[in-house]
C-alpha atoms as one frame of an Amber mdcrd trajectory, in Angstrom:
protein
 230.404 -29.650 117.628 234.064 -29.522 118.591 236.057 -26.418 117.846 238.536
 -26.936 114.994 241.187 -24.405 114.029 243.528 -24.851 111.108 246.450 -22.706
 110.059 248.267 -22.748 106.740 251.615 -20.959 106.785 254.628 -20.281 104.589
 258.044 -21.096 105.996 261.083 -19.184 104.689 264.596 -20.076 105.858 267.862
 -18.278 105.151 271.484 -18.243 106.260 271.808 -21.939 107.099 273.986 -24.674
 105.661 272.699 -27.411 103.391 273.185 -29.985 106.181 270.644 -28.116 108.301
 268.173 -27.744 105.421 268.297 -31.512 104.899 267.114 -32.000 108.512 264.051
 -29.735 108.257 260.913 -31.681 109.250 258.895 -30.441 106.243 258.934 -30.884
 102.479 259.625 -27.786 100.458 261.802 -26.237  97.784 265.407 -25.214  98.051
 266.027 -21.689  96.786 269.145 -19.882  95.707 269.022 -16.172  96.449 267.828
 -14.182  99.430 266.170 -17.268 100.971 267.495 -20.827 101.082 264.233 -22.741
 101.531 260.453 -22.309 101.206 257.648 -24.625 102.281 253.926 -24.634 102.953
 253.118 -26.015 106.396 249.788 -26.879 108.001 248.958 -26.814 111.684 245.891
 -27.976 113.587 246.051 -24.984 115.934 248.228 -22.198 117.327 249.837 -24.453
 119.941 251.049 -26.895 117.270 252.517 -23.977 115.311 254.321 -22.680 118.418
 255.803 -26.131 119.109 257.014 -26.311 115.498 258.668 -22.886 115.890 260.484
 -24.038 119.055 261.750 -27.190 117.328 262.852 -25.143 114.321 264.804 -22.704
 116.510 266.644 -25.617 118.124 267.430 -27.196 114.754 268.455 -23.991 113.002
 270.151 -22.581 116.099 268.703 -19.106 115.751 266.006 -16.956 114.216 266.936
 -17.167 110.549 263.429 -18.102 109.453 259.986 -16.620 109.013 256.786 -18.556
 109.628 253.958 -16.518 108.141 250.346 -17.651 108.469 248.492 -17.136 105.220
 245.160 -18.808 105.882 243.166 -19.298 109.050 239.957 -21.227 109.379 237.444
 -21.926 112.082 234.330 -23.978 112.606 230.945 -22.771 113.776 229.727 -24.294
 116.992 226.635 -23.949 119.117 227.048 -22.501 122.600 223.981 -22.167 124.823
 221.683 -22.376 121.809 223.568 -19.684 119.852 225.903 -20.242 116.935 229.367
 -18.800 117.364 232.494 -18.876 115.252 235.791 -19.752 116.878 238.674 -17.893
 115.254 242.379 -17.774 115.931 243.065 -14.177 116.878 246.735 -13.422 117.498
 248.885 -14.912 114.777 251.957 -13.095 113.567 255.171 -13.760 111.679 257.777
 -15.363 113.908 260.785 -13.371 112.705 261.622  -9.689 112.431
């Protein structure tokens, strides 16, 4: 069985103009307060999440966002006759 990793994360954005929020590549809710935008985003794996973060930094032109994983999942697979579970290990928020 192929290894499948999925990540669900919350994206918070602040300190950007409305024109930038309109260009975000995800659907979410505009907020008025400490944060300007919130969205739930799904990724197939850690690499996809990292690529999304890079694209977001280019679009936003800085680090005025947090991408916080809230749910990780993994699939059991058989390796040399033994069942193992593949988990994503080092996931952290992308902003201070």
